[in-house]
N, C-alpha and C positions, 0 to 999 in steps of 0.2 A: 044709338042705338038699334033702331030698324036697319040702317044700312048695315051692320055689324050682323043683324040675323037674316035679311037678305044675302048674303057672303057665305054665311053659315048653309043655311039652305042650298044654295049652288053648289057647294063642295062637297058637300053630301050627295047631290043628284051625280054630280060627277063621279062620284066614286063609286056608286051603284053600277053606272052605265059601264066604268071601268071592268068591273067584274063580270058584267053580262058582256064583255066582247072578247077575244082572244087574246092571248099575252105568252111571249116566249118565256121558259121558263118559268120564275117564281116573278117575275118583272110586273104580272097585274096585282098581285097582292102587296108589292111593296107600294106601286101609285096609289092604289086605292088606300094604303095605311094612312100614305101619307096625305091624300086627301081628305081620309076623316081625320088626322091629327087636323089639320088646317081647320075643317068643321068645327071639331070641339072648340079648338084655342076662340072662331069667332065666336059660339054661344059662350063660352066665358067671359067675352069681353062685353057683351050686352047687359050683364049684371043684374037678371032679371030672374026670379026663382023659379015665373015660370018656363024659363028655356033649360033649367038645370037637369031634367031627366032626359031632354033632348041630347046635352051635352054627355051624359053621364050614356048613354046609349050608344052615341057617337065612339065614345073612348072603347065601349065595349067592344065593338065593329072593327076596330083599328087594332086592338089587342086580336081581334081572333085573325084579324088579315096580317098582321108579324107574324102567329103562332103558324099560319098554314104557309106564309112563305118561306118560312123554317124548315117545313116539314116537306117543301117539294124541291 
């Protein structure tokens, strides 16, 4: 369980880093959305109520990145 939580946090950090960097066309949003998706799935696998909020926030960020990708 702790391993999944660490993986989720790592994916989330990578997604944030991806957003702060440069990207060609809409690729940084797609890459960030994929990483947020992996983070949300990892949060879900922890099966802990304390991570439900983190999972929800991460899924919201993923949806925002997908929306931005479509607009770019």
